[in-house]
N, C-alpha and C positions, 0 to 999 in steps of 0.2 A: 971042369964044370962038364954037366954029359945038355947034348942039344936034343932039341925035341925032334922026334921024328914026325913026319907028314903023315897028320892021321887023315883017312878016308873023310869026302866029304859029312856022309851020314855019321861017321863017327864024330865028326864036330860037333853037328844038331844034336844029337843025342846029349852034347858035351853039355850045349847051350840051352839044353831042355831039363839040367839037373836043377834039381831045386824044384819042379814046375809041379803043382796036384790039380785034381781037378778045385779045391778053392779059388784058385785061380782065373776061374772061367765062372765059380758059378756061387761064386761068396758072395756077400755081401754087398760087398765095395765094389763087385762089376755088377750083380744087379739094379745096386742101386745107381750106380753112373748111368747104365743103360736106359734106366728109365727119367732120369733127366734127357738124356740126350733123346728118349722116347718121343719126349714132349717136344722138341725142338723140332724135329720132324714132323710132327702130325700139325704145328700152330705156323711152320713155316714150309714147308711144302703141304702140307693140307690146305694153307691157306686156297690153294687155285682149286680147291674139289672143294671147298665148303665140309669138311668133317669136324668143325670146331663151333659151328651154331647148334642151337636149339631146335630150327626146323633147319636147316640144311640151304638156307641161304648164303649166296655170300660176300664175305665182309669186304670193304674196301681197302684197296691193295695199300693207301694210305696209314692207315693203322699199322699193318705189319713193320711199314718202315718206316714208322715213330717209335714202333719199341726196340728195331735192331736197333735206331739212334740213341737211345733211351738204355741198353744197353753196353755201347761203344763208351758214353759216358760213361755208364758205371763202371767200368772195365778201369779208363784210363784213369778217372778222378780217384780210384781204388790206390792204381800204382805209386802216383803224385800225394798221396795220403795215408800212405799207407803203415806210419806208425800209430798215425788215430784209429786207424780201420782196425789195425790189431786191437788197440787197447779196448774197442770198442766189443770185436769179437770174444772176447775173455765173459763178457754176458752172457748166460744164456736165453733173455729176450730177444737182444741182436741175433743170435744165430739164428732164433725161429722167424725174423724177419721177413727172410730170402724167401724159405718156403709158402708162408704164408700171403705176403705180395705176388707171387707167381701166380698162385691159385685163383687171389680175387679178383686178380687182369685178368686171367683164363675168362671166368662167369662172365667176366662184364665186356670183354667183348663178344663172347658167344651170342648175346644179348643184345646188341647192337640193331641185328635183324629183327627182332621179334616189332608187332606191330604197337607204333605209336611212340617206337624207344627214342630218347633223344642221343643218336647218335654221336654226334660232335661230341656232349660232355664222355659217355660213357667210351666214345674209342681214344679219346686224348686219356683220361685215365688207366683203361686199359693195355694203352700203351705204353705208361710209365711206369706203370702195375709192374708189367711180365718184363718191361726192360731191368729195370732195378732188381726183380725179386730173382731173375734169371742170371745177371749178374753176380750176386752174391752168392747163388748157388754155385756155380762154374768156380768161384775165384772159394771155397770150401772144399771143391774136390781137388780144386788145384794142390792144396794146402796139403789136403788127403795124399794124393800121389807125390809130393816133394819129399815125405818118408816112406816112398819105396823103394824097392832095388831095382832099377828101370828095366833089369833082363824081365818082371814079373806083371811089370807096366806094359813093357812092349808086346805080351801076349795076351794081358789082361785088355786092354784098351781096344784093341780092333774086335775083338769076343763083342765087347760090350755093345759097339757100334750095331753089329752084328744084330743082337736082341734087342736095339732100339728098331732094326730095319724090321723086324718082323712082324716087330708091336704097329708099325705102321699100315699095312694091308689088314691085319686081326684088327682092331681098331675102326676102321672104313667101311667094316665091312657091318659094321652095328647098325642099328637105327641113330638117328643125326641124335638125337637126345641123350641114349645110352652114349653115344660115343666122346658127345660135346661132356658128357659124366666122369668118363675115364680119362680124358684129356685133362681136365682140372684138376683130380685127383693124384695125377704122376706125380707134380713137383711136391705135395704134400709127402706121398710116401718116401721120394727121394730125400727128399730133408730128414726126414726122422728119424732112415737109415746112416743119412752121414751126418749130424747132428747131434741125434739120440745116444744110437747104437754104435757107432765107429765115434762119436766125440771129438769129430776136427774141432781144430779149434780151443779145445778146453784148454785150462789152464793147468789138470794134471800132463797135458801132451806140451806143454811149452817147453821153448828150447832156454835154458839159462844165459847162456852164452845168443849173442844176438845174430841177425845174419846178415852177412858179409854185403858189404854196400855194392852199390852197379852205377853206373851212367846210363841216367835213361835214357838220354839225348842221344846215345852212339846205337843202345840195345834196339832203341825204338826204330832209329834209320835200318838197322841192317836186318831185323826182323819184320818191321811195315814193308821195307823195297820186294822182299820175296814175299808177302801176304797180298799186297795190292795188284801184281805182276800177277800170282797163279787166280785170285780171288776174281781180276778181271777174266780172265782167258774162261775159267770156267762159268760163270755168269753170262758173258757173250753165246758160249757154245750154247751152253742148255736151252736157253733162249731161242737162239737163229734156227737151233735142229728141231725144238718144237713146232717152233713156226712153217718148217721146212713141210715137215711132216702131214700138218693141217691133221695132225692125231688127236683126242681130247686128252687135254692135259693127264687125266686119273691115270689113263695106260700110259703115259708116261712115268709116273710115278708106283704104281700102285703095286705091282711085281717088280718090276722090274731092282725098286731100290734092295730087293733080296737078293736077288741075282748081282748085284755089283755089290754087297755087302762080303758075300762069298767071296768075289772078287777081291775086293781090298783085304781079305783075308790071305789070301792065295799070295798076295804080290808081298805085301807086309812079313807075313811068315816066312815065305822062301827069301826073299832078301835077308832076313834078320839071321837066319838057320845055313845059307849055304852061302853068305857073304865070304870071300879069301878075308879081307880084312873083318876085325871087330870094332864096333863100335854105330853110332848113328850117322855121323856123318857118310859113313859109306853106305848103309838103309836108305838114310835120305839123296844121296845120291844116282843111288840104284832104282830107287822108285820114282825120280822123277824122269828120268829114262823111257821107266815105263810109261809114265799118264803121254809123254811125248806120242808115245808109239799110238796110245791109244787116239790119239788126239785126231795123229794122221790119217789113222784108220776110219774116221767120223763120216768122211763125205761115200767111202766104198760102202757102208752100211743104209745110207739114204733110202728108208724106205720101209727098211727091215725095224719098223717100232721099237721090238724087245731089246733085238741088239744091240742098236745105235741109242735106246734110253741108257741099256746098261754100262754099256762104255761110257755114255758120259757123265753117271751116275757115279761111276768108278772111280771116277779122278776128283772128281767132289769130294766123296766116302774118304779117299785114300788120303788125299794131301790134311782134311781134318784128322786122321787119325793121327800120321807121320806131325802133324806137328804140336797134337796134345803130347804124346810121346817125348817127342823132341825137347818142351817147354820145360818136362816132367822130370829128362835128364838131367837139364840142364840145373835147375834148384836142386835136386836131388846132389847132383855130384859138385859143386860149388858154394852149395850150398848158402845161393841167393834167397829173399824171399819170396815164396809162391806169392803175395800180393805183387809185387813189384812183376816179377818173370810173368804171371799170368792175367795180371793185368794189363800190360801192355804189348805182352803179345797175345793172348787170345782178343784183346779190344782188336789189334792188328790185321787177325782172321777177320774178325767181324766186319770189318771196314773194309776188308778188298772184298769180300761178297759181298758187303750192301755196293760197292761201286761199280762191280761185275754187272750186277741183276738191273740194274737201273743202267749203264749202259747197254744190255742185252736185251732188255725191253726196250729203249730206244733204236736201237738197230734190227729189232724183229718189226718192227712199224714198216720198214723196207719191203717184206716179204712181198712174193713167191722174189724164192734166190735163185738161182742159175746156176749149174753144175761149179764154174768156172768162183762163183761167189763163194759158193761153201768151201770149197778147195783152197779157198786164200784166207776164208776166216779161221778154219783149221791150222793153215801153217803158219796164222800169225799167234794162233794159240798155242801152238808147239813151240813157235821162237822166244815167247813170253815164260815156257818152263823153260828151256833151257837154258835161258838169262838168269833165271832165279839161282842158279849153278853158282852164280858171283857170290850171293848171300849165305853161302851155308856156313856154319859157323864153326871154326879150327879153335882146337884148343887154345893156342894164344890169341883170338878175338878175346874167349873166355876170360881170362886171366890180366889181360888188359884190361878190361872192363870193370875189375873189382879195384883196381889203381885208384885212390882217391886223392884231389887234387892237392896239391904240396900245402897251399893255404890253412886245407883242412885235416890234413894226414894228423896230427898232433891231437888238435882237440877230437878229430873222429875213433883213435887207434884202440885208445882203454875200451872203447865200449865196444867199438866192434873191430873185431880181431879177423884177419885171415885164416881161412877155413886152412891151410899150411901150417900157418903159424900153430896153429891150435893143437895140430898132429904132431907137432916138434915138441909142443910142451909133456902129451900124453907120450910121448918115445919117451922124453927124458926121466917121465914121474917115474913108469914101470917099467926104467931101465930097457929097452929092446934096446938092441945091436942095430947098426947100422944098415943091414940086409932086411932085418924085420923090420927096422922101420920105412924102408922104401917101400916094402911090400903091405905092411900097415896103412900106408898114403893111399899106395893106386886101389885095397880090397875098400877104404873109405871112400872112393871117389866112385865105386860101383863097380869097376872090373870084376868081372869073375875070373876064377882059378886060369881058366886057357887063357882068357887075355895077359895077366901075368906073365905068366909063362914067355909068350909072344914076345913082347913089351921087354921082360928081364933075361930072355933067354936062358929058363931054367927049366929042369925035369918039372913032369906033376908031381912027383912025390916029392920034390925040395918043396915046391911053392905048398903042399901042403902042409908037409911037416912043419914050415915056418908057421903058417895059419894058426898049428895046432898050440906050437909055443909061444905066439902073441897071445892067442886067448886064454891060457894058462896063466902067464905075468898078468895081464888084466883081468883075470879071474869073473871071465864073462863067457855065456854057453849059446849065446844066437850074436846071428847079425845086426838085431835089436839095443841086445843088452852092450853090444862093441860101439853104436851109434853113438848110444846113449852116456858113454863115457866120455866120447867124442865133444862133443856139444855142451855135456855139464847139465843132463836132463837132473830135474827132481822132482822123480817123481809119487812123492809122498804129497806135495801141493793141493793145497785143497781144490773143486773147481768150483 
């Protein structure tokens, strides 16, 4: 058996970029997701600078807290009622509910500051609509990315966050009424791309084989502990250092959010392309180290608003990008329900950021801070980031999550077959050899050719030959057709 040689880092980077095209950066999926994230930035970061009201007056912070609570509740409820939501999502009217609610809620919130407006009813209705609506949009994009090769997702998502960051200063530079109108239209445009153009949740794309079941409690604890730790650290750091600078909040966000997104792309792309090990677990660890270093450097740049803001926001953006990519990778490789994974995972992220924001606002009331206090806060934030190392997912953790309780195994197995068993059935049906079966399972989990080479100690040519034989035996011509066979998709079903 031929042992692969050790290629240069740049050769490895080129190999990992193979298969990407400009459509991964400027295609409908990336643009639609960027519009959705841009709305989040404008509503929740822009809330402090009043860019979402008709007259530019600030909206009470309790409204955005209420919207975040509604978002968390929507995501968690969806995860625990996943089968019911999946049934509803097959109806096109329900799929349009998310964008419509988000737009309506944005318009309600933007009207709070108008003379004579009923602030309490408008605020409550706006918070509920934006929370529920944006939650459904998030889950829709989770379903979309569940069926995308994780390597493509890892490149698309950081760029989408960058496009969203570009929207922030552009929209804020508009007159208040125009900025408000554009912000309210973003979820509608994003929803059209998601549900009409890309047909997320359409019955035509529904898998005949049901997703593998998952232990919600264990998954919630694993992702929740990580999210709350980092969310607390990030929320406290941003609030404290905004207060320490005594600078306008607008200057903290407007331009630094763009530079921070560029920094995020550099961090994530660098870790993906040049990490010695392949896989998001190594990327996660590398990114956590970078974030820890950034937080430790914050006290050094106190007073240099743009530099400090960029570093603080880079931590926020990088973590959000990383978790979205991680959730997409988990749901793709292990064929978990996207509603379960993103409902619990993204809900915990949102909860962590909410707790961090509340804690940060509470601590910021103690300003002004001494240099020693700022250093202590940065140290505690760094320790929280490093502690999240304990909660990084290993493949064995995820496999353990798929095992149903013994009492439920017999009842659930006919309906929810494990991913590995489905692969074995396909291998038997198409008479794949043992080595072809091994490669087929890894390929179905999203492993690149380079990673298969490293895991099985095969040469590149050997892996390529096996994959070609697998495609020929299964009579498929693309990765999507290959996955359709694994999942037993029925392309001809009516939407």
